[in-house]
Structure formats: structure tokens, C-alpha cells
OpenMM code with the backbone's topology and positions (N, CA, C; nanometers):
from openmm import Vec3, app, unit

residues = "MET SER HIS ASP ARG LYS ALA ARG ASP ARG GLY GLN VAL ALA ILE GLU TYR LEU GLY PHE ILE PRO ILE LEU ILE LEU VAL THR LEU ALA ALA VAL GLN LEU GLY LEU ILE ALA TYR ALA ALA GLU GLN ALA GLY THR ALA ALA ARG ALA GLY ALA ARG SER ALA SER LEU ARG GLN GLY SER GLN PRO ALA CYS SER ASP ALA ILE SER ALA ARG LEU THR VAL THR GLY CYS PRO ALA SER PHE GLY GLY ASP THR VAL THR VAL THR ALA SER VAL HIS ILE PRO SER VAL LEU LEU GLY TYR ASP PHE GLY ASP ALA SER LYS THR ALA THR MET PRO LEU ASP HIS".split()
positions = [
    Vec3(0.0859, -0.1167, -0.0036),
    Vec3(-0.0049, 0.0019, -0.0006),
    Vec3(0.0928, 0.1257, 0.0040),
    Vec3(0.0595, 0.2176, -0.0874),
    Vec3(0.1410, 0.3380, -0.0958),
    Vec3(0.1048, 0.4339, 0.0188),
    Vec3(0.1931, 0.5249, 0.0378),
    Vec3(0.1765, 0.6288, 0.1412),
    Vec3(0.0552, 0.7127, 0.1042),
    Vec3(0.0327, 0.7406, -0.0227),
    Vec3(-0.0799, 0.8198, -0.0670),
    Vec3(-0.2191, 0.7570, -0.0319),
    Vec3(-0.2253, 0.6239, -0.0518),
    Vec3(-0.3447, 0.5547, -0.0231),
    Vec3(-0.3771, 0.5562, 0.1247),
    Vec3(-0.2725, 0.5396, 0.2082),
    Vec3(-0.2946, 0.5394, 0.3596),
    Vec3(-0.3516, 0.6756, 0.4035),
    Vec3(-0.3002, 0.7811, 0.3484),
    Vec3(-0.3504, 0.9150, 0.3832),
    Vec3(-0.4956, 0.9303, 0.3385),
    Vec3(-0.5339, 0.8790, 0.2208),
    Vec3(-0.6734, 0.8850, 0.1784),
    Vec3(-0.7650, 0.8043, 0.2681),
    Vec3(-0.7190, 0.6883, 0.3165),
    Vec3(-0.7970, 0.6056, 0.4032),
    Vec3(-0.8189, 0.6725, 0.5368),
    Vec3(-0.7192, 0.7365, 0.5866),
    Vec3(-0.7405, 0.8125, 0.7145),
    Vec3(-0.8340, 0.9288, 0.6983),
    Vec3(-0.8289, 0.9903, 0.5817),
    Vec3(-0.9270, 1.1002, 0.5548),
    Vec3(-1.0644, 1.0513, 0.5441),
    Vec3(-1.0809, 0.9331, 0.4866),
    Vec3(-1.2157, 0.8722, 0.4747),
    Vec3(-1.2730, 0.8381, 0.6129),
    Vec3(-1.1899, 0.7828, 0.7010),
    Vec3(-1.2303, 0.7499, 0.8364),
    Vec3(-1.2710, 0.8747, 0.9110),
    Vec3(-1.1984, 0.9807, 0.8914),
    Vec3(-1.2302, 1.1070, 0.9584),
    Vec3(-1.3697, 1.1581, 0.9088),
    Vec3(-1.3984, 1.1496, 0.7862),
    Vec3(-1.5247, 1.1996, 0.7324),
    Vec3(-1.6368, 1.1172, 0.7877),
    Vec3(-1.6183, 0.9783, 0.7876),
    Vec3(-1.7217, 0.8918, 0.8391),
    Vec3(-1.7430, 0.9202, 0.9898),
    Vec3(-1.6414, 0.9466, 1.0663),
    Vec3(-1.6565, 0.9810, 1.2036),
    Vec3(-1.7350, 1.1107, 1.2242),
    Vec3(-1.7090, 1.2097, 1.1433),
    Vec3(-1.7781, 1.3406, 1.1480),
    Vec3(-1.9275, 1.3150, 1.1162),
    Vec3(-1.9576, 1.2256, 1.0272),
    Vec3(-2.0970, 1.1961, 0.9932),
    Vec3(-2.1743, 1.1271, 1.1051),
    Vec3(-2.1010, 1.0528, 1.1958),
    Vec3(-2.1590, 0.9803, 1.3024),
    Vec3(-2.1810, 1.0749, 1.4274),
    Vec3(-2.1108, 1.1793, 1.4345),
    Vec3(-2.1264, 1.2643, 1.5531),
    Vec3(-2.2679, 1.3210, 1.5746),
    Vec3(-2.3403, 1.3675, 1.4748),
    Vec3(-2.4752, 1.4195, 1.4949),
    Vec3(-2.5699, 1.3003, 1.5508),
    Vec3(-2.5490, 1.1781, 1.5027),
    Vec3(-2.6312, 1.0706, 1.5534),
    Vec3(-2.5951, 1.0427, 1.6977),
    Vec3(-2.4671, 1.0484, 1.7331),
    Vec3(-2.4242, 1.0290, 1.8697),
    Vec3(-2.4840, 1.1338, 1.9596),
    Vec3(-2.4824, 1.2597, 1.9133),
    Vec3(-2.5419, 1.3686, 1.9947),
    Vec3(-2.6915, 1.3519, 2.0177),
    Vec3(-2.7631, 1.3086, 1.9136),
    Vec3(-2.9091, 1.2862, 1.9225),
    Vec3(-2.9441, 1.1731, 2.0229),
    Vec3(-2.8661, 1.0667, 2.0181),
    Vec3(-2.8825, 0.9553, 2.1109),
    Vec3(-2.8565, 1.0006, 2.2536),
    Vec3(-2.7503, 1.0757, 2.2730),
    Vec3(-2.7189, 1.1285, 2.4073),
    Vec3(-2.8266, 1.2192, 2.4567),
    Vec3(-2.8798, 1.3146, 2.3766),
    Vec3(-2.9858, 1.4019, 2.4156),
    Vec3(-3.1127, 1.3224, 2.4527),
    Vec3(-3.1443, 1.2180, 2.3734),
    Vec3(-3.2614, 1.1366, 2.4025),
    Vec3(-3.2453, 1.0659, 2.5378),
    Vec3(-3.1238, 1.0135, 2.5688),
    Vec3(-3.1008, 0.9453, 2.6923),
    Vec3(-3.1134, 1.0457, 2.8097),
    Vec3(-3.0625, 1.1683, 2.7944),
    Vec3(-3.0727, 1.2666, 2.8984),
    Vec3(-3.2216, 1.3051, 2.9170),
    Vec3(-3.2949, 1.3183, 2.8071),
    Vec3(-3.4342, 1.3523, 2.8194),
    Vec3(-3.5164, 1.2451, 2.8908),
    Vec3(-3.4896, 1.1195, 2.8600),
    Vec3(-3.5590, 1.0111, 2.9260),
    Vec3(-3.5270, 1.0130, 3.0779),
    Vec3(-3.4046, 1.0466, 3.1128),
    Vec3(-3.3717, 1.0598, 3.2527),
    Vec3(-3.4481, 1.1685, 3.3170),
    Vec3(-3.4655, 1.2827, 3.2533),
    Vec3(-3.5359, 1.3973, 3.3084),
    Vec3(-3.6878, 1.3586, 3.3264),
    Vec3(-3.7442, 1.2821, 3.2310),
    Vec3(-3.8783, 1.2386, 3.2412),
    Vec3(-3.8944, 1.1484, 3.3683),
    Vec3(-3.8038, 1.0508, 3.3815),
    Vec3(-3.8160, 0.9669, 3.5021),
    Vec3(-3.7937, 1.0417, 3.6299),
    Vec3(-3.7000, 1.1334, 3.6289),
    Vec3(-3.6752, 1.2189, 3.7503),
    Vec3(-3.7943, 1.3016, 3.7859),
    Vec3(-3.8619, 1.3642, 3.6865),
    Vec3(-3.9815, 1.4459, 3.7114),
    Vec3(-4.0924, 1.3570, 3.7671),
    Vec3(-4.1058, 1.2381, 3.7128),
    Vec3(-4.2103, 1.1409, 3.7599),
    Vec3(-4.1822, 1.1019, 3.9056),
    Vec3(-4.0583, 1.0756, 3.9383),
    Vec3(-4.0217, 1.0384, 4.0757),
    Vec3(-4.0489, 1.1556, 4.1723),
    Vec3(-4.0137, 1.2783, 4.1288),
    Vec3(-4.0439, 1.3953, 4.2106),
    Vec3(-4.1896, 1.4214, 4.2274),
    Vec3(-4.2689, 1.3898, 4.1230),
    Vec3(-4.4152, 1.4060, 4.1348),
    Vec3(-4.4667, 1.3112, 4.2446),
    Vec3(-4.4176, 1.1962, 4.2499),
    Vec3(-4.4542, 1.0994, 4.3532),
    Vec3(-4.4218, 1.1472, 4.4940),
    Vec3(-4.3006, 1.2077, 4.5057),
    Vec3(-4.2561, 1.2634, 4.6305),
    Vec3(-4.3472, 1.3800, 4.6745),
    Vec3(-4.3821, 1.4671, 4.5771),
    Vec3(-4.4687, 1.5801, 4.6001),
    Vec3(-4.6076, 1.5378, 4.6445),
    Vec3(-4.6626, 1.4359, 4.5757),
    Vec3(-4.7954, 1.3845, 4.6074),
    Vec3(-4.7990, 1.3252, 4.7483),
    Vec3(-4.6962, 1.2519, 4.7865),
    Vec3(-4.6958, 1.1951, 4.9243),
    Vec3(-4.6856, 1.3078, 5.0276),
    Vec3(-4.5942, 1.4025, 5.0035),
    Vec3(-4.5829, 1.5167, 5.0991),
    Vec3(-4.7138, 1.6009, 5.1044),
    Vec3(-4.7743, 1.6251, 4.9944),
    Vec3(-4.8992, 1.6964, 4.9900),
    Vec3(-5.0124, 1.6247, 5.0584),
    Vec3(-5.0217, 1.4969, 5.0381),
    Vec3(-5.1246, 1.4198, 5.1060),
    Vec3(-5.1017, 1.4125, 5.2600),
    Vec3(-4.9751, 1.3997, 5.3005),
    Vec3(-4.9434, 1.3986, 5.4380),
    Vec3(-4.9875, 1.5339, 5.5096),
    Vec3(-4.9544, 1.6389, 5.4401),
    Vec3(-4.9850, 1.7716, 5.4913),
    Vec3(-5.1304, 1.7992, 5.4932),
    Vec3(-5.2045, 1.7592, 5.3831),
    Vec3(-5.3505, 1.7749, 5.3790),
    Vec3(-5.4196, 1.6863, 5.4843),
    Vec3(-5.3596, 1.5727, 5.5175),
    Vec3(-5.4223, 1.4925, 5.6171),
    Vec3(-5.4235, 1.5502, 5.7509),
    Vec3(-5.3228, 1.6402, 5.7756),
    Vec3(-5.3101, 1.7134, 5.8987),
    Vec3(-5.3796, 1.8520, 5.8872),
    Vec3(-5.4556, 1.8720, 5.7773),
    Vec3(-5.5329, 1.9948, 5.7486),
    Vec3(-5.4384, 2.1152, 5.7408),
    Vec3(-5.3232, 2.1005, 5.6794),
    Vec3(-5.2293, 2.2147, 5.6676),
    Vec3(-5.2128, 2.2557, 5.5253),
    Vec3(-5.2963, 2.2040, 5.4284),
    Vec3(-5.2841, 2.2474, 5.2899),
    Vec3(-5.1820, 2.1614, 5.2173),
    Vec3(-5.2140, 2.1333, 5.0932),
    Vec3(-5.1239, 2.0456, 5.0162),
    Vec3(-5.0175, 2.1215, 4.9291),
    Vec3(-5.0585, 2.2353, 4.8745),
    Vec3(-4.9721, 2.3037, 4.7764),
    Vec3(-4.8361, 2.3401, 4.8383),
    Vec3(-4.8237, 2.4017, 4.9511),
    Vec3(-4.6891, 2.4350, 5.0019),
    Vec3(-4.6046, 2.3118, 5.0239),
    Vec3(-4.6608, 2.2046, 5.0780),
    Vec3(-4.5864, 2.0894, 5.1036),
    Vec3(-4.5365, 2.0219, 4.9739),
    Vec3(-4.6235, 2.0244, 4.8728),
    Vec3(-4.5843, 1.9704, 4.7408),
    Vec3(-4.4632, 2.0409, 4.6873),
    Vec3(-4.4698, 2.1759, 4.6883),
    Vec3(-4.3617, 2.2546, 4.6338),
    Vec3(-4.2322, 2.2407, 4.7136),
    Vec3(-4.2443, 2.2382, 4.8428),
    Vec3(-4.1258, 2.2219, 4.9311),
    Vec3(-4.0580, 2.0908, 4.9215),
    Vec3(-4.1358, 1.9824, 4.8789),
    Vec3(-4.0786, 1.8449, 4.8799),
    Vec3(-3.9938, 1.8146, 4.7602),
    Vec3(-3.9966, 1.8969, 4.6559),
    Vec3(-3.9176, 1.8613, 4.5355),
    Vec3(-3.7980, 1.9556, 4.5121),
    Vec3(-3.7217, 1.9160, 4.4155),
    Vec3(-3.6009, 1.9970, 4.3791),
    Vec3(-3.6412, 2.1366, 4.3380),
    Vec3(-3.5652, 2.2367, 4.3727),
    Vec3(-3.5936, 2.3745, 4.3369),
    Vec3(-3.5920, 2.3935, 4.1860),
    Vec3(-3.5280, 2.3044, 4.1094),
    Vec3(-3.5177, 2.3186, 3.9664),
    Vec3(-3.6408, 2.2758, 3.8951),
    Vec3(-3.7366, 2.2121, 3.9637),
    Vec3(-3.8617, 2.1665, 3.9026),
    Vec3(-3.9708, 2.2529, 3.9515),
    Vec3(-4.0791, 2.2553, 3.8722),
    Vec3(-4.2005, 2.3337, 3.9045),
    Vec3(-4.3226, 2.2440, 3.9279),
    Vec3(-4.3903, 2.2639, 4.0431),
    Vec3(-4.5168, 2.1981, 4.0609),
    Vec3(-4.6245, 2.2806, 3.9905),
    Vec3(-4.6938, 2.2173, 3.8993),
    Vec3(-4.7998, 2.2843, 3.8226),
    Vec3(-4.9370, 2.2663, 3.8859),
    Vec3(-4.9505, 2.1705, 3.9760),
    Vec3(-5.0779, 2.1487, 4.0400),
    Vec3(-5.0625, 2.0453, 4.1493),
    Vec3(-5.1367, 2.0683, 4.2566),
    Vec3(-5.1346, 1.9750, 4.3738),
    Vec3(-5.2652, 1.9801, 4.4474),
    Vec3(-5.3752, 1.9552, 4.3846),
    Vec3(-5.5019, 1.9660, 4.4587),
    Vec3(-5.5272, 1.8473, 4.5453),
    Vec3(-5.5973, 1.8783, 4.6591),
    Vec3(-5.6354, 1.7708, 4.7487),
    Vec3(-5.7847, 1.7468, 4.7328),
    Vec3(-5.8250, 1.6219, 4.7448),
    Vec3(-5.9681, 1.5872, 4.7456),
    Vec3(-5.9960, 1.4912, 4.8654),
    Vec3(-6.0918, 1.5362, 4.9427),
    Vec3(-6.1272, 1.4654, 5.0647),
    Vec3(-6.2447, 1.3725, 5.0403),
    Vec3(-6.2388, 1.2546, 5.0950),
    Vec3(-6.3475, 1.1633, 5.0770),
    Vec3(-6.3444, 1.0615, 5.1927),
    Vec3(-6.4500, 1.0614, 5.2734),
    Vec3(-6.4546, 0.9681, 5.3850),
    Vec3(-6.3453, 1.0042, 5.4877),
    Vec3(-6.2660, 0.8984, 5.5136),
    Vec3(-6.1534, 0.9169, 5.6103),
    Vec3(-6.0194, 0.9304, 5.5438),
    Vec3(-6.0183, 0.9651, 5.4156),
    Vec3(-5.8912, 0.9747, 5.3426),
    Vec3(-5.8840, 1.1081, 5.2666),
    Vec3(-5.7631, 1.1427, 5.2318),
    Vec3(-5.7359, 1.2602, 5.1445),
    Vec3(-5.6475, 1.2110, 5.0268),
    Vec3(-5.6810, 1.2489, 4.9104),
    Vec3(-5.6022, 1.2089, 4.7916),
    Vec3(-5.5465, 1.3355, 4.7262),
    Vec3(-5.4200, 1.3373, 4.7013),
    Vec3(-5.3523, 1.4451, 4.6300),
    Vec3(-5.2896, 1.3992, 4.5025),
    Vec3(-5.3129, 1.4684, 4.3968),
    Vec3(-5.2500, 1.4417, 4.2652),
    Vec3(-5.1528, 1.5570, 4.2345),
    Vec3(-5.0242, 1.5300, 4.2348),
    Vec3(-4.9216, 1.6316, 4.2091),
    Vec3(-4.8760, 1.6211, 4.0639),
    Vec3(-4.8699, 1.7403, 4.0029),
    Vec3(-4.8178, 1.7449, 3.8645),
    Vec3(-4.6919, 1.8293, 3.8615),
    Vec3(-4.5941, 1.7778, 3.8025),
    Vec3(-4.4579, 1.8403, 3.7971),
    Vec3(-4.4237, 1.8585, 3.6491),
    Vec3(-4.3856, 1.9788, 3.6118),
    Vec3(-4.3473, 2.0054, 3.4671),
    Vec3(-4.2150, 1.9357, 3.4395),
    Vec3(-4.2205, 1.8655, 3.3231),
    Vec3(-4.0973, 1.7906, 3.2760),
    Vec3(-4.0090, 1.8930, 3.1997),
    Vec3(-3.8838, 1.9169, 3.2469),
    Vec3(-3.7916, 2.0046, 3.1760),
    Vec3(-3.7509, 1.9375, 3.0413),
    Vec3(-3.7117, 2.0173, 2.9462),
    Vec3(-3.6737, 1.9646, 2.8161),
    Vec3(-3.5308, 2.0098, 2.7787),
    Vec3(-3.4490, 1.9191, 2.7286),
    Vec3(-3.3166, 1.9584, 2.6737),
    Vec3(-3.3275, 1.9869, 2.5250),
    Vec3(-3.4391, 1.9536, 2.4656),
    Vec3(-3.4567, 1.9748, 2.3237),
    Vec3(-3.5440, 2.0991, 2.3008),
    Vec3(-3.4831, 2.2015, 2.2535),
    Vec3(-3.5446, 2.3322, 2.2358),
    Vec3(-3.6714, 2.3177, 2.1434),
    Vec3(-3.7768, 2.3811, 2.1857),
    Vec3(-3.8996, 2.3775, 2.1075),
    Vec3(-3.9942, 2.2617, 2.1413),
    Vec3(-3.9506, 2.1719, 2.2225),
    Vec3(-4.0361, 2.0562, 2.2621),
    Vec3(-4.0812, 2.0734, 2.4038),
    Vec3(-4.2165, 2.0476, 2.4254),
    Vec3(-4.2703, 2.0484, 2.5592),
    Vec3(-4.3191, 1.9106, 2.5909),
    Vec3(-4.2684, 1.8497, 2.6886),
    Vec3(-4.3098, 1.7118, 2.7292),
    Vec3(-4.4240, 1.7129, 2.8341),
    Vec3(-4.4765, 1.8268, 2.8633),
    Vec3(-4.5928, 1.8360, 2.9530),
    Vec3(-4.5549, 1.8108, 3.0971),
    Vec3(-4.6399, 1.7475, 3.1707),
    Vec3(-4.6283, 1.7311, 3.3173),
    Vec3(-4.6276, 1.5802, 3.3467),
    Vec3(-4.5564, 1.5465, 3.4524),
    Vec3(-4.5689, 1.4099, 3.5108),
    Vec3(-4.6547, 1.4252, 3.6325),
    Vec3(-4.7549, 1.3319, 3.6445),
    Vec3(-4.8475, 1.3381, 3.7551),
    Vec3(-4.8449, 1.2071, 3.8328),
    Vec3(-4.8547, 1.2186, 3.9623),
    Vec3(-4.8638, 1.1021, 4.0528),
    Vec3(-4.9638, 1.1361, 4.1614),
    Vec3(-5.0255, 1.0296, 4.2122),
    Vec3(-5.1328, 1.0472, 4.3132),
    Vec3(-5.0956, 0.9661, 4.4421),
    Vec3(-5.1308, 1.0271, 4.5543),
    Vec3(-5.1088, 0.9626, 4.6844),
    Vec3(-5.2306, 0.9777, 4.7731),
    Vec3(-5.2633, 0.8801, 4.8514),
    Vec3(-5.3768, 0.8827, 4.9401),
    Vec3(-5.3292, 0.8513, 5.0816),
    Vec3(-5.3770, 0.9390, 5.1751),
    Vec3(-5.3389, 0.9202, 5.3172),
    Vec3(-5.4687, 0.9239, 5.4017),
    Vec3(-5.4633, 0.8565, 5.5167),
    Vec3(-5.5766, 0.8661, 5.6055),
    Vec3(-5.5836, 1.0009, 5.6761),
    Vec3(-5.7058, 1.0536, 5.7060),
    Vec3(-5.7132, 1.1808, 5.7764),
    Vec3(-5.6729, 1.1624, 5.9245),
    Vec3(-5.6037, 1.2566, 5.9705),
    Vec3(-5.5649, 1.2590, 6.1108),
    Vec3(-5.6748, 1.3205, 6.1915),
    Vec3(-5.7393, 1.2488, 6.2817),
    Vec3(-5.8522, 1.3079, 6.3591),
    Vec3(-5.8071, 1.3628, 6.4887),
] * unit.nanometer
topology = app.Topology()
chain = topology.addChain("A")
for resn in residues:
    res = topology.addResidue(resn, chain)
    for name in ("N", "CA", "C"):
        topology.addAtom(name, app.Element.getBySymbol(name[0]), res)
């Protein structure tokens, strides 16, 4: 193999590598976004449990929901509904996006606690 051919082969590999970089970036962004979705869902569960606990003590659910999650996330709703001897809270947390222009909505979780008499 001549020296000239080796140089061309290296150039071809570099071009193929450059073509693969955008795909690698997209896969990485998708993995990060899936992680953010899972994290927001987990935090919604935490907020719902904290809100239900607070509402069961008749202290209101919204402040407890907001205080229970990471400051980087936003609680979009945390209503309490009373029925019989229980209180149910459904917390909704906005899912952050790493992809500009895309809105993934909210992750919602529900928790029920017995009322403290």
C-alpha cells in the first residue's frame, strides 16, 4: 500500500466519524431527556406523598408539594380531594426539556393518606 493511499484512508475514516457525531449527539440528548422524564415522575410521587401527608393534617397540600421537590422543578398542580376518612392528592410536575422547542408536559402522581382526627 502506498503512502498516498494510507492518507486517503485516514481522511475517509475522519469523514465517516464526522458523519456519526450528529447521531451520537441525538442519542445522548434522548437518553438525557428520558432521565429527566423519569426524574420528574419520581419527584411528582414525592410531592404527592408530601402533599397528602400535609393535607391529612389539614395544613394544605400546595406548600408541602412545592417544598418536597427539587428547586429546579415546578409543581403545576397539587389539589387535595377529601373523601370519607382519606385525602387524595395528585401532584403534577413540569418535565424540563433539553430539546429546544419541545414540551413534554407534566408528570403526575397520586397519593392517598388517612385523615388525622
